[in-house]
N, C-alpha and C positions, 0 to 999 in steps of 0.2 A: 230200502230198495236192494234187491239182489243184483249183484253185478254179473253181467254176462260177458265173459272174456274167452279168448281162444289162444292157446299157447302156439307159438310160431312153428312153422316148418313140419306140419303134420298132414296137410291136406293136398298132397300132390296128385295131379290127375292129367290125363291126356287132353290136349287142346281140341275142343270141338269146333266145328264151323259155326261162326256167329249167326249166319242166316238160318242154319238148322235149328239153333236154340230158340230163335224168335218164332220160326215156323211152327215148332212144337207147342209153344204157348198159344198161338193162334188156333192150331188144330184142337186144342183143349177148350177153346172158347166157344160160346154160342154165337154164331154169326149174326143172328137176328137182333141181338142186344144193341141198343143205341142209347146214348146218353145226351141229355139236353146240355147245351152250352151257350154262352153268350159270346159271339164273335165280335170282332173289332167294330163292326157296323152297329152293334147294339141290339141286333135282332136275336131271337131265340131260334135255334135250329137243332136238328138231330144229327148226331155224328156217328156213322157206322164204324166204330173203332176197329173191329176185327178185320173188316174189309180193307180199310185204309192202311193199317199196319201191314197186312199181308202184301198188298200192292207195293208199298215202299220197300219192304224187306225183299221181295222177289226181284226188284230192280237193282238190288245191291249185292247180289250173289257174286262172290269172287273179289269184292272190294276189300281193301285192308281195314282191319278193325283198329279202334283206338289203342294207343300204347299201353295204357294200364290194363285194358282187357287182355292184351297179349300176355302180359306178366301174370295176370290172374288165372288165365286159362291153362298156363303151364303149371302154376302152383298158387292155389287160392288162399294161402296163409295170410291172414289179415295184416300181419306185420309187413310182409312183402308188398301187399296192396297199398298200405299206408305209405311206405317209403317211396314207391314208384309214383303215387299220386302227388306227393309233395314235390318230387322232382319234376313232374309233368307241367306244373303251373308255369305258364308263359314260356313253354318250351315245345319245340316241334316233336312230333311223335317218334321220328327215327332217332332223334337225339335222346329222348326219354328212354327208349328201349335199350339202347347201348349203355347209357349212363347207369340205368337201374341194374343192368346185368353186371357191370363192373363193381358197383358198390355192394350189391347183394352177394356177389361171389366172395367178398371179404367180410361183409357184415350182415349175415342172413338172420341173425337174432338180435334182440336188444342188447344182450351181453357182448356179442362180438362188435356190434356197431359202436357201443359206448366205449370200447377199448381203443378204437381208432382215434388218431390225432385229427383235429379239426382240419388242418392243412391237407392231410391225406384224403379226407372225405371230399374236400374241395377239388383235388386233383382227379379223383375217381368220377365225379359227376360233371366235371367241365366237358363241354361248353353249355351245360344247361343254364337257362336264364337265371340271373341272381344266384349263381352257384355258391357264393360266399355266405349269403344269408341262409340259403337252404342247408348248407353244411352245418352251420351253427345250430339251426333249428333241429335238424335230424339228430345231432348228437345229444341235444337237450331232450328231445323226445325219447330217445333210447334211455336216458338216465331217469326220466320221470316214469316211464313204464316199469323200470326195475324198482324204483323207490316206492311208487304208489300203487302199482297194479300187479306186482309179483311177476314182472317180465312178460305180461300179457297185454294185448291190445283190447281196450274196452269197446263194447258195442253200443253203449249208451251215448246218444247224440251229444248231450251236455258235456260228458267227460272227454269225448273226442275234440269238441270245440275248444276245450280248455288247453289243448296242446298247442305249442307255438307253431305258427304257419299253417294251421288247420282251420279252414273255413267251412261253410256249409257244403260246398261242392265236394271237398275232400272227405268230409265226415260221411256224407251220403254215399259216396262211391265206395268207401271202406265198408260201410254197412251192407251195400248191395253185393259187391263182389267178394268181400271177405266173410260175410256172415249170412248172405242170402236174405237179408231183412228188407222188405219193401220200403223204398224211399225214392224220391225223384231227385236225381242229380241234374242240376241245371248249369250248363256252361254257355258260352256265347252262341254256339250252334242251336242248342235246345231253346234258348230264349228267342233268338232271331226267327227260327223256323215256326215255332209255336205261334208267334205273333203274326208272321206273314201268312200263315194258313188260316188265321182268324179264330184259332182255338181260344186264345186269350188276348187281352189288351192290357199290357203291363209295361212299365218303364224300366224295370231292373230284374235281375235273376231271382232274387228272393220273392218278389211278387209273382213271377212266373211259376215258381215252385208251388206257392200257395194256391194259385189259380188252377194249376194242373191237377193238384191233389183233390180239388173239388169236382172235376169233370172226368178225369181219366180213370177207367176201371183199374182197380188195385193190382190185378194180375199183370198189367203192363208197366207198372212203376219201375221195375228193375231194368227191363230191356229198352225202355224208351230213350235213355241217354245214349246208349251205343247206336241205336237205330237213327236218331236224329243227328248225331254227330257225323255218321257216315253219309246220311242223306244231305246234310249241309255242306260237306266237303265235296261231294260228287255231283249233286244235282241242284239243290236249292242253295247255291253259292251266295256269298254276301252281296256281291255286285253282279248284275246281269245274270240272274239264275237261268238254268237250262230248262225253261218251261216246255220246250219242244220235246224234251226227253222225259218229262215228269209223268208218272203213272197215275197221279191223283189230281190232275188239273180240274177235274169236275167238282172236287171237294175243296179246292183252294180259294181263299178270299183274295189272294194276291195283294194283301195289304202292304202299301208302301212300294210296290213294284212299278217303276216307271220305264224300265228297260229290261228286256230279257232276250234270251237266245232261243 
C-alpha cells in the first residue's frame, strides 16, 4: 500500500468563513436529491439533506467555529491539525486555541516538537485537560513520525490510529482538515444531534459514524462535524434545546427531548 503523507508547514491559507464553505458545498449539490434513512422510530423516511444543511448553516452565520477548525483554517498542515486535535480532547475551545498556539510556536514540526522537554510541553499546553498525558503523547507522536514516517503525518486511518492518544475522532479530523479526505468525525455533539434528529439510532460514537456513512451523501462528510458541533453548541444544546430557534423543526424527530425552550 502506498503511503499518503504530507510534510508539515507547507499549506498556509487565509481563514475562510465556515458558513461560506458549507454554503458552497450546498450550492454545488442537487437540492432534489434525498436519501432514505431509518429514524429512531424505526420508520423509513426521505431526508432532504441539502435543504436541511442549508437551513442549519444559515442559522449559524457569525457563530464561532470549533477550535481545531480555527487552527486548520489558518494553516491546514496535517501536523498542526494533529497536534491541536490531541490537545482539544476534553478541553474547551478557547483553551485549545491558546494552548495550540503556544505549543506550535515552539514546535511547529515533528523535529522541533521532539526536541522539546516533556515538562516544557506540559507548561505550554496547560490548562488543557489531561495536559501531562497529552504532553507525553505529543512528544512520542513526534518521535514516531520522525522514525517511521520520515517526519510526515500519515493519512491512512490505521496508521493514525496507531499513534498514542489518537482515536477515531482525531484520526478522522486530521484526514478531513489536514488532507481533505472524506470521513465523518463524530464527537459528543455529532452523536447527540444525529440521534435527536432521528437520522440514526445508536448508542455510541463509533456506531453513529458507521450509520451516518450509510445515509449521508459523501459530499457532506467533511463539513458535517463542524456544522453539528456549532449547531449543538448554539441551538440543539444537550439539555433543554432551543427548539423555538431551530430552523429544521419540521424535519426533527425530537428523540429523547422532554423539555425545550
